C-alpha positions in Angstrom: 92.8 119.2 26.4 95.6 119.2 28.6 98.2 120.7 26.0 95.6 123.8 25.6 95.1 124.2 29.5 99.0 124.1 29.5 99.2 126.9 27.0 96.5 129.3 28.7 93.7 128.3 26.5 90.1 128.0 28.2 88.4 124.4 27.3 86.5 121.8 28.8 88.0 119.8 31.5 88.2 116.4 31.4 87.2 113.8 33.6 89.1 110.8 34.6 87.4 107.5 35.1 87.5 105.0 38.2 91.3 104.1 36.9 92.5 107.4 36.7 92.6 107.4 33.1 91.2 110.2 30.6 90.3 108.2 27.5 88.0 104.9 28.5 86.2 102.3 26.0 82.9 101.4 25.3 81.6 99.0 22.6 85.5 99.0 21.2 85.4 102.7 20.8 87.3 105.2 22.9 85.6 107.9 24.7 86.4 111.2 26.8 84.0 112.5 29.4 84.0 116.3 30.2 82.9 118.8 32.7 79.5 120.0 31.8 79.7 123.7 30.8 76.2 125.1 31.6 75.0 127.6 28.8 72.6 127.8 26.4 72.3 127.2 22.6 72.2 130.5 20.7 70.9 131.1 17.2 72.3 134.6 16.7 75.2 135.9 18.1 76.0 139.9 18.6 78.9 141.5 17.2 80.7 141.7 20.6 80.3 137.9 20.5 81.5 137.3 17.2 84.7 139.2 17.7 85.4 137.3 21.5 84.9 134.0 19.2 87.7 135.5 16.4 89.8 136.5 19.0 89.6 133.1 21.0 90.2 131.2 17.4 93.3 133.4 16.8 94.9 132.6 20.2 94.2 128.9 19.4 95.8 128.8 16.0 98.8 130.2 18.0 99.6 127.2 20.3 101.9 125.3 18.5 100.9 121.4 18.2 102.3 119.0 20.4 104.6 116.7 18.8 103.1 113.5 20.0 100.2 114.3 17.5 100.2 112.4 14.3 101.3 114.3 10.9 99.0 112.0 9.2 95.4 112.2 9.5 93.6 108.6 10.0 90.7 109.5 7.5 93.3 109.7 4.5 92.6 113.4 3.7 95.9 115.6 4.6 
């Protein structure tokens, strides 16, 4: 999320825990808390909204992945 933010891509913000960390553990599993984004669930999208989403997705695909991301996926599908 920080990498996307540094590359001027608007995304949700991570909330740090009381220890200042972005990742916590709950029942042995990692979790992240994000700021709530007010909005509503939509069933149908206008052509204008679909075009906007497409442009944002194109911007996302232009961002180069950081080197610290794994090259091999943990669930065995490359």
